[in-house]
C-alpha positions in Angstrom: 0.2 0.2 -0.1 1.3 3.6 -1.0 2.4 5.5 1.6 2.2 9.7 2.6 4.7 11.3 4.6 3.1 13.8 7.1 5.1 16.9 7.2 5.0 20.6 8.7 3.7 23.1 7.1 3.6 26.4 9.1 2.0 25.6 12.4 -0.2 23.0 10.8 0.7 19.7 9.4 -0.2 18.3 6.2 1.2 15.9 3.1 2.2 16.2 -0.7 0.4 14.0 -3.1 1.7 11.9 -5.5 1.2 13.6 -8.8 -0.8 11.1 -10.6 -4.0 11.7 -8.3 -4.5 14.7 -10.5 -4.8 17.3 -7.7 -4.3 20.8 -7.9 -3.7 23.6 -5.0 -7.1 24.6 -3.8 -9.0 21.6 -4.1 -11.4 20.6 -1.6 -11.0 16.5 -0.6 -13.8 15.1 1.3 -12.8 12.5 3.5 -14.5 10.4 6.5 -12.8 8.8 9.3 -13.8 4.9 10.2 -12.0 3.8 13.1 -8.0 4.3 12.6 -8.6 4.7 8.9 -9.1 8.2 6.9 -10.5 7.6 3.7 -10.1 10.3 1.1 -13.0 10.8 -1.7 -11.5 12.2 -5.1 -15.2 11.6 -6.8 -16.3 14.9 -6.5 -13.1 16.5 -7.7 -13.1 14.2 -10.9 -16.8 15.0 -11.5 -15.7 18.7 -11.4 -12.8 18.3 -13.6 -15.0 16.1 -16.2 -17.7 19.1 -15.9 -14.7 21.6 -16.9 -13.6 19.6 -19.5 -17.4 19.0 -21.2 -17.6 23.0 -21.1 -14.5 23.5 -22.7 -15.7 21.4 -25.5 -18.6 23.1 -26.1 -17.1 26.5 -26.1 -14.5 24.9 -29.3 -18.2 24.1 -30.9 -19.3 27.6 -30.2 -16.4 29.1 -32.2 -16.8 26.9 -34.9 -13.9 24.5 -34.1 -15.2 21.1 -35.6 -15.1 19.1 -38.2 -17.9 16.5 -39.7 -17.3 12.6 -40.1 -16.5 13.1 -43.8 -14.0 15.6 -43.2 -12.4 13.0 -40.0 -12.5 10.8 -42.9 -10.4 12.5 -45.6 -8.2 13.7 -42.9 -7.4 10.4 -40.4 -8.4 7.9 -42.6 -4.8 6.7 -43.3 -5.1 5.9 -39.9 -8.3 3.7 -40.1 -10.7 6.3 -39.4 -14.1 5.7 -40.7 -13.3 1.8 -41.8 
């Protein structure tokens, strides 16, 4: 099981999380304590990021930055698109 090291941060303690978790400064992590276990719940952060990504893709659509199926076949057909 991976470990996190508790560090002193000012007058408090905290930990550095691995980059692969996709956490950013200011993210709020939900947690619950079950006996001696502290369970971190990253689901709300992942949902927030998914929403941001979807909204960003709609911005591209509104700006006309999209192509249709036929254009995709022409541009990427040599890679197997449309087969």
